LUMMARLO-79985 format. One record per residue: residue in three letters; chain; z, y, x of N, C-alpha, C in turn. Coordinates in Angstrom, 3 decimals, always signed. Atoms other than C-alpha are relative to their C-alpha. Example, Ala and Ser with C-alpha at 12.3 -4.5 7.8 and 13.67 -1.06 7.14 Angstrom:
<selums>
   code   unit        n.w        n.v        n.u       ca.w       ca.v       ca.u        c.w        c.v        c.u
    ala      A     +0.000     -1.190     +0.890     +7.800     -4.500    +12.300     +0.000     +1.200     +0.900
    ser      A     -0.060     -1.190     -0.820     +7.140     -1.060    +13.670     +0.730     +1.090     -0.770
</selums>
This chain:
<selums>
   code   unit        n.w        n.v        n.u       ca.w       ca.v       ca.u        c.w        c.v        c.u
    unk      A     -0.657     +0.778     +1.336    +13.638    -16.654    +18.224     -0.763     -0.621     -0.943
    unk      A     +1.238     +0.897     +0.816    +11.787    -19.118    +15.768     -0.098     +1.111     -1.259
    unk      A     +0.556     -0.659     +1.001     +9.666    -17.457    +13.091     +0.691     -0.544     -1.238
    unk      A     -0.478     +0.087     +1.075    +11.376    -17.371     +9.541     -0.803     -1.643     -1.014
    unk      A     +0.313     +0.446     +0.788    +10.866    -20.271     +7.285     -1.004     +0.226     -0.839
    unk      A     +0.825     -0.168     +0.916     +7.522    -20.945     +5.289     -0.095     -1.121     -0.697
    unk      A     -0.213     +1.194     +1.039     +6.656    -23.001     +2.626     -0.493     -1.367     +0.850
    unk      A     +0.254     +0.873     -0.848     +6.103    -26.790     +3.659     -1.296     -0.135     +0.421
    unk      A     +1.643     +0.131     -0.486     +3.117    -27.558     +6.346     -0.287     -1.210     -0.796
    unk      A     +0.629     +0.773     +0.867     +0.401    -28.940     +4.572     -1.547     +0.134     +1.078
    unk      A     +0.876     -0.249     -1.105     -2.602    -29.859     +6.326     -1.409     +0.847     -0.486
    unk      A     +1.174     -1.155     +0.748     -5.016    -27.368     +3.617     +0.801     +0.865     -0.183
    unk      A     -0.732     -1.316     +0.017     -3.994    -24.052     +3.206     +0.383     +0.032     -1.813
    unk      A     -0.613     -0.229     +1.284     -1.952    -23.487     -0.302     +0.757     +1.556     -0.076
    unk      A     -0.455     -1.487     +0.095     -0.553    -20.380     -1.761     +1.593     -0.463     -0.400
    unk      A     -1.148     -0.250     +0.276     +3.047    -19.720     -1.441     +0.601     +0.430     -1.364
    unk      A     -0.634     -0.694     +1.178     +4.229    -19.582     -4.914     +1.497     +0.663     -0.184
    unk      A     -1.099     -0.745     +0.086     +7.602    -18.298     -4.443     -0.160     +1.465     +0.305
    unk      A     +0.874     -1.445     -0.276     +5.824    -15.383     -2.827     -0.394     +0.759     -0.941
    unk      A     +0.685     -0.522     +0.753     +3.656    -14.621     -5.691     +1.162     +0.311     -0.730
    unk      A     -1.171     -0.269     +0.853     +6.875    -14.752     -7.674     +1.178     +1.193     -0.012
    unk      A     -1.253     -0.850     -0.078     +9.290    -12.690     -5.983     -0.594     +1.503     -0.305
    unk      A     -0.025     -1.035     +0.189     +9.839     -9.225     -6.403     -1.030     +0.749     +1.087
    unk      A     +0.397     -0.527     -1.065     +7.932     -8.076     -3.034     -1.543     -0.822     -0.015
    unk      A     +1.600     +0.419     +0.475     +4.607    -10.155     -4.270     -0.522     +0.535     -0.573
    unk      A     +0.792     -0.646     +0.834     +4.627     -8.430     -7.325     -0.211     +1.567     +0.336
    unk      A     +0.375     -1.840     -0.540     +4.894     -4.762     -5.621     -1.295     -0.123     +0.872
    unk      A     +1.009     -0.299     -1.217     +2.250     -5.930     -2.890     -1.387     -0.093     -0.850
    unk      A     +0.959     -0.200     +0.896     -0.164     -6.513     -5.998     +0.278     +1.119     -0.808
    unk      A     -0.213     -1.240     +0.220     +0.804     -3.478     -7.296     -0.522     +0.997     +0.714
    unk      A     +0.415     -0.443     -1.051     +0.243     -1.786     -4.183     -1.521     -0.183     +0.205
    unk      A     +1.694     +0.258     -0.714     -3.419     -3.307     -3.606     -0.811     +0.670     -1.362
    unk      A     +0.426     -0.838     +0.751     -4.084     -2.226     -7.224     -0.062     +1.033     -0.288
    unk      A     +0.154     -1.140     +0.077     -3.149     +1.090     -7.229     -0.314     +0.978     +1.208
    unk      A     +0.676     -0.571     -1.020     -3.846     +2.034     -3.751     -1.642     -0.166     +0.085
    unk      A     +1.309     +0.112     -0.211     -7.406     +0.886     -4.062     -0.709     +0.895     -1.063
    unk      A     +0.388     -1.027     +1.005     -7.606     +2.910     -7.522     -0.124     +1.415     +1.101
    unk      A     -0.607     -1.241     -0.449     -6.615     +5.829     -5.292     -1.318     +0.681     +1.151
    unk      A     +1.038     -0.448     -0.732     -9.360     +5.467     -2.138     -1.369     -0.090     -0.794
    unk      A     +1.441     +0.165     +0.385    -12.077     +4.562     -4.490     +0.085     +1.270     -0.809
    unk      A     +0.429     -1.224     +0.336    -11.539     +7.592     -6.376     -0.142     +0.938     +0.759
    unk      A     +0.500     -1.068     -1.128    -11.821     +9.867     -3.422     -1.294     -0.807     +0.357
    unk      A     +1.002     +0.590     -0.472    -14.595     +7.627     -2.196     -1.272     +0.549     -0.685
    unk      A     +1.559     -0.101     +0.717    -16.755     +7.720     -5.075     -0.220     +1.678     -0.624
    unk      A     +0.753     -1.007     +0.219    -16.885    +11.362     -5.077     -0.167     +1.405     +0.778
    unk      A     +0.166     -0.918     -1.144    -17.801    +14.299     -3.143     +1.315     +0.159     +0.928
    unk      A     -1.218     -0.396     -0.390    -15.221    +15.368     -0.631     -0.124     +0.375     +1.331
    unk      A     +0.028     -1.139     -1.476    -14.285    +17.519     +2.603     +1.078     +0.461     +0.642
    unk      A     -1.593     -0.566     -0.523    -11.638    +18.725     +4.831     +0.885     -1.172     +0.024
    unk      A     -1.324     +1.217     +0.237     -8.504    +16.928     +4.606     -0.300     -0.994     -0.496
    unk      A     +0.808     +0.982     +1.274    -10.036    +14.850     +1.935     -0.106     -1.342     +0.851
    unk      A     +0.538     +0.972     -0.703    -11.250    +12.800     +5.039     +1.342     -0.637     +0.329
    unk      A     -0.763     +0.257     -0.756     -7.873    +12.152     +6.500     +0.647     -0.889     -1.447
    unk      A     -0.690     +0.637     +1.177     -6.211    +11.260     +2.898     -0.567     -1.285     +0.176
    unk      A     +1.014     +1.198     +0.299     -9.348     +8.627     +2.264     +0.456     -1.054     +1.231
    unk      A     -0.205     +0.997     -1.245     -8.718     +7.248     +6.143     +1.663     -0.604     -0.387
    unk      A     -1.580     +0.329     +0.567     -4.915     +7.183     +4.887     +0.063     -1.295     -0.541
    unk      A     +0.154     +0.705     +0.739     -5.373     +5.489     +2.241     -0.816     -1.679     +0.076
    unk      A     +0.914     +1.649     -0.320     -7.981     +2.340     +3.209     +0.678     -0.405     +1.246
    unk      A     -0.882     +0.715     -1.049     -5.935     +2.004     +6.488     +1.116     -0.818     -0.531
    unk      A     -0.813     +0.637     +0.757     -2.791     +1.262     +4.598     -0.698     -1.107     -1.198
    unk      A     +0.637     +0.856     +0.926     -4.780     -0.382     +1.588     -0.266     -1.466     +1.097
    unk      A     +0.555     +1.088     -0.933     -6.222     -2.882     +4.647     +0.780     -0.509     +0.702
    unk      A     -1.157     +0.322     -0.750     -2.983     -3.442     +6.523     +0.554     -0.993     -1.337
    unk      A     -0.748     +0.606     +0.991     -1.443     -4.480     +2.914     -0.531     -1.333     -0.441
    unk      A     +1.029     +0.873     +0.751     -4.180     -6.520     +1.834     +0.303     -1.619     +1.371
    unk      A     +0.286     +0.909     -1.092     -3.765     -8.498     +5.508     +1.451     -0.828     -0.201
    unk      A     -1.799     +0.779     +0.170     +0.612     -9.135     +4.989     -0.327     -0.721     -1.467
    unk      A     -0.168     +0.873     +1.364     -0.337     -9.983     +1.361     -0.571     -1.377     +0.140
    unk      A     +0.712     +1.453     -0.210     -2.963    -13.007     +2.485     +0.925     -0.788     +0.922
    unk      A     -0.749     +0.626     -0.872     -0.772    -13.809     +5.165     +1.339     -0.925     -0.982
    unk      A     -1.048     +0.628     +0.681     +2.399    -14.133     +2.905     -0.774     -0.483     -0.842
    unk      A     +0.368     +0.952     +1.058     +0.514    -15.660     +0.290     -0.199     -1.246     +0.402
    unk      A     +0.237     +0.869     -0.765     -0.685    -18.314     +2.499     +0.916     -0.576     +0.388
    unk      A     -1.137     +0.593     -0.306     +2.669    -18.479     +4.003     -0.447     -0.171     +1.749
    unk      A     +0.255     +0.044     -1.023     +0.983    -18.232     +7.552     +0.216     +0.963     +0.812
    unk      A     -0.766     -1.067     -0.924     +3.088    -15.393     +9.067     +0.573     -0.479     +1.697
    unk      A     -0.408     +0.216     -1.076     +4.031    -17.500    +11.812     -1.220     -0.266     +0.805
    unk      A     +1.500     -0.004     -0.632     +0.195    -17.618    +13.240     +0.041     +1.260     +0.837
    unk      A     +0.172     -1.294     -0.614     +0.701    -13.908    +14.081     +1.200     -0.097     +1.425
    unk      A     -1.463     +0.313     -1.631     +2.283    -13.765    +17.906     +0.721     +1.563     +0.026
    unk      A     -1.023     -0.962     -0.520     +5.219    -11.734    +18.333     +0.496     +0.678     -1.715
    unk      A     -0.539     -0.341     +1.233     +5.407    -10.156    +14.652     +0.426     -0.970     -0.927
    unk      A     -0.640     +1.164     +0.782     +5.626    -13.748    +12.959     +1.488     -0.009     -0.382
    unk      A     -1.403     +0.626     -0.112     +8.998    -14.391    +13.994     +1.190     +1.534     -0.288
    unk      A     -0.913     -1.260     +0.495    +10.018    -10.411    +12.682     -0.760     -0.077     -1.243
    unk      A     +0.671     -0.055     +1.035     +8.042    -11.276     +9.498     +0.389     +1.466     -1.126
    unk      A     -0.674     -0.898     +1.062    +10.736     -9.176     +7.102     +0.115     +0.848     +0.901
    unk      A     +0.149     -1.220     -0.610    +11.065     -6.594     +9.849     -1.654     +0.753     +0.013
    unk      A     +0.802     -0.430     -0.600     +7.688     -5.974    +10.287     -0.948     +1.266     -1.780
    unk      A     +0.242     -0.803     +1.166     +7.139     -5.774     +6.143     +0.422     +1.105     -0.298
    unk      A     -0.715     -1.127     +0.206     +9.941     -3.282     +6.581     -0.820     +1.030     +0.598
    unk      A     +0.870     -1.411     -0.511     +8.197     -0.915     +8.745     -1.311     +0.353     -0.491
    unk      A     +1.445     -0.218     +0.672     +4.672     -1.439     +7.178     +0.626     +0.960     -1.076
    unk      A     -0.110     -0.146     +1.175     +6.419     -0.435     +3.750     +0.180     +1.597     +0.589
    unk      A     -0.605     -1.600     +0.594     +8.361     +2.775     +4.611     -0.514     +0.910     +0.758
    unk      A     +0.895     -0.923     -1.366     +6.543     +4.216     +8.249     -1.367     +0.393     -0.534
    unk      A     +1.480     -0.333     +0.165     +2.921     +3.367     +7.093     +0.144     +0.425     -1.468
    unk      A     -0.089     -0.267     +1.363     +3.396     +3.099     +3.423     +0.259     +1.194     -0.910
    unk      A     -0.494     -1.162     +0.520     +5.433     +5.483     +2.417     -0.683     +1.268     +0.641
    unk      A     +0.867     -1.356     -0.622     +4.234     +8.074     +5.173     -1.286     +0.836     -0.495
    unk      A     +1.345     -0.148     +0.151     +0.731     +7.958     +4.788     -0.260     +0.006     -1.329
    unk      A     +0.280     +0.036     +1.684     +0.286     +7.373     +1.014     +0.954     +1.541     -0.231
    unk      A     -0.768     -1.149     -0.251     +2.679    +10.351     +0.920     -0.685     +1.522     +0.352
    unk      A     +0.983     -1.220     -0.746     +0.594    +12.819     +2.930     -1.578     +0.137     -0.366
    unk      A     +1.429     -0.289     +0.759     -2.443    +11.715     +1.153     +0.417     +0.620     -1.348
    unk      A     -0.892     -0.690     +1.442     -0.478    +12.424     -2.112     -0.060     +1.667     -0.070
    unk      A     -0.232     -1.014     -0.212     +0.332    +15.870     -1.007     -1.605     +0.654     +0.387
    unk      A     +1.569     +0.106     -0.172     -3.513    +16.241     +0.157     -0.753     +0.421     -1.106
    unk      A     +0.797     -0.046     +1.200     -5.168    +15.558     -2.646     +0.822     +0.953     -1.004
    unk      A     -0.476     -0.742     +1.082     -2.725    +17.293     -5.057     -0.166     +1.608     +0.523
    unk      A     +0.084     -1.273     -0.149     -3.150    +20.399     -3.084     -1.578     +0.414     -0.263
    unk      A     +1.427     +0.092     +0.546     -7.201    +19.839     -3.219     -0.045     +0.422     -1.501
    unk      A     +0.104     -0.290     +1.152     -6.566    +19.436     -6.962     +0.293     +1.394     -0.524
    unk      A     -0.586     -1.431     +0.086     -4.773    +22.858     -6.950     -1.066     +0.834     -0.003
    unk      A     +1.275     -1.047     -0.744     -7.724    +24.453     -5.155     -1.131     +0.184     -1.283
    unk      A     +1.450     +0.136     +1.260    -10.159    +22.928     -8.072     +0.916     +0.645     -1.285
    unk      A     -0.838     +0.053     +1.026     -7.790    +24.054    -10.820     -0.965     +0.691     -0.837
    unk      A     +0.867     -0.820     +1.016    -10.274    +26.751    -12.070     -0.738     -0.654     -0.905
    unk      A     +0.755     +0.494     +0.220    -12.888    +24.686    -12.763     +0.250     -1.090     -0.983
    unk      A     -0.126     +0.811     +1.200    -11.017    +22.734    -15.238     -0.285     +0.983     -1.584
    unk      A     +0.095     -0.607     +0.662    -11.710    +25.408    -17.845     -1.068     -0.160     -0.909
    unk      A     +1.731     +0.175     +1.519    -14.104    +25.084    -21.186     -0.932     +1.031     +0.431
    unk      A     +1.173     -1.110     -0.268    -17.410    +26.287    -20.477     -0.349     -0.102     +1.644
    unk      A     +0.288     -0.181     -1.355    -17.276    +25.858    -16.955     -1.396     -1.434     +0.768
    unk      A     +1.101     +0.929     +0.126    -20.792    +24.267    -16.054     -0.400     -1.023     +1.043
    unk      A     +0.499     +0.786     -1.497    -20.791    +23.001    -12.445     +0.911     -1.370     +0.107
    unk      A     -0.724     +1.544     -0.825    -19.253    +19.204    -11.126     +1.239     +0.390     +0.085
    unk      A     -1.804     -0.093     -0.395    -15.558    +19.406    -11.324     +0.304     -0.830     +0.656
    unk      A     -1.077     +0.680     -0.623    -13.388    +17.801     -8.776     +1.256     -0.131     -0.161
    unk      A     -1.716     -0.567     +0.288    -10.254    +18.798    -10.245     +0.569     -1.664     -0.826
    unk      A     -0.950     +1.765     +0.833     -9.755    +14.995    -12.340     -0.228     -1.111     +0.930
    unk      A     +0.085     +1.224     -0.831    -10.747    +12.847     -9.352     +1.027     +0.369     +0.946
    unk      A     -1.426     -0.214     -0.981     -8.148    +14.979     -6.835     +0.876     -0.226     -0.579
    unk      A     -1.382     +0.540     +0.608     -5.498    +14.845     -9.483     -0.034     -1.556     -0.340
    unk      A     -0.735     +1.690     +0.529     -6.083    +11.300    -10.474     +0.448     -0.715     +1.680
    unk      A     -0.355     +0.775     -1.617     -6.150    +10.295     -6.377     +1.622     +0.246     +0.049
    unk      A     -1.888     -0.380     -0.375     -2.814    +12.073     -6.425     +0.426     -0.479     -0.681
    unk      A     -0.470     +1.003     +0.713     -1.579    +10.389     -9.289     +0.638     -1.026     +0.735
    unk      A     +0.142     +1.174     -0.330     -2.371     +7.310     -7.940     +0.872     -0.391     +1.387
    unk      A     -0.300     +0.043     -1.406     -1.280     +7.802     -4.127     +1.423     +0.268     -0.849
    unk      A     -1.879     -0.225     -0.166     +2.183     +9.053     -5.460     +0.582     -0.965     -0.287
    unk      A     -0.634     +1.253     +0.825     +2.814     +6.138     -7.889     -0.103     -1.381     +1.053
    unk      A     +0.184     +1.073     -1.218     +1.618     +3.773     -4.665     +0.925     +0.346     +0.531
    unk      A     -1.016     -0.307     -0.823     +3.865     +5.437     -2.483     +1.642     -0.076     -0.500
    unk      A     -1.315     +0.318     +0.663     +6.869     +4.950     -4.756     +0.420     -1.537     +0.116
    unk      A     +0.193     +1.573     +0.252     +5.559     +1.208     -5.218     +0.405     -0.365     +1.725
    unk      A     +0.288     +0.293     -1.242     +5.849     +1.027     -1.097     +1.684     +0.341     +0.468
    unk      A     -0.849     -0.584     +0.143     +9.001     +3.173     -1.291     +1.196     -1.428     -0.856
    unk      A     -0.907     +1.086     +0.727    +10.639     +0.168     -3.567     -0.202     -1.319     +0.709
    unk      A     +0.598     +1.272     -0.465     +8.748     -2.622     -1.721     +1.225     +0.321     +1.639
    unk      A     -0.573     -0.222     -1.208    +10.746     -1.041     +1.839     +1.312     -0.044     -0.644
    unk      A     -1.449     +0.258     -0.033    +13.932     -0.781     +0.303     +0.543     -1.595     -0.618
    unk      A     -0.191     +1.581     +0.496    +13.912     -4.558     -0.936     -0.159     -0.897     +1.172
    unk      A     -0.255     +0.629     -1.737    +13.349     -5.609     +2.785     +1.078     +0.459     +0.510
    unk      A     -1.588     -0.319     -0.784    +16.016     -3.538     +3.951     +1.067     -0.670     -0.745
    unk      A     -1.378     +0.536     +0.956    +18.664     -4.900     +1.204     -0.364     -1.660     +0.732
    unk      A     -0.211     +1.391     -0.303    +17.497     -8.315     +2.243     +0.438     +0.038     +1.589
    unk      A     -0.459     +0.323     -0.964    +17.706     -7.750     +5.718     +1.579     +0.480     +0.143
    unk      A     -1.393     -0.751     -0.560    +21.285     -5.718     +5.725     +0.598     -1.598     -0.672
    unk      A     -0.398     +1.260     +0.290    +22.038     -9.193     +3.812     -0.302     -1.110     +0.921
    unk      A     +0.511     +1.059     -0.585    +21.274    -11.278     +6.870     -0.617     -0.869     -0.030
    unk      A     +0.917     +1.210     +0.715    +18.043    -12.941     +5.351     -1.062     +0.386     +0.845
    unk      A     +1.221     -0.443     -0.973    +15.342    -13.094     +7.755     -1.469     -0.684     -0.862
    unk      A     +1.313     +0.099     +0.749    +12.638    -14.236     +4.875     -0.380     +0.789     -0.729
    unk      A     +0.260     -1.195     +0.870    +10.754    -12.024     +2.541     +0.003     -0.489     -1.383
    unk      A     +0.396     +0.215     +1.378    +10.936    -14.402     -0.204     +1.913     -0.612     -0.544
</selums>
């Protein structure tokens, strides 16, 4: 099947303005901002155990989202072998399987770690407390998972209406 139509072909790279203004483009910007806040919060503090997986999951999904956003922003998804002709389905699977799944797992892990460190939130506790960092990462991860759910549902809605393009 031929790839879905992109922006008009030009010699130089240009921004696909319709994507930037679309619900999916705006959701991608939110996912990138909150996803970065989540993994930077974890990476900036001392972490151990399952937080390694949470950091891995957040960075992996963030990098894949950055790649999807970049290709969609430039309208160059047709350059991706096999996936370019199924760009809407690629975005759908990325959002629902990877985005929601891995960010929900990361949120659960960081929430559990915050609960384990809740004792250090007491007044007069003199040691370095990771409760705030873990809680912040959990909240950012939870909101990011919700944004992935919304974008996945948007892609599913477009797919159910027999549309093949992301815009």
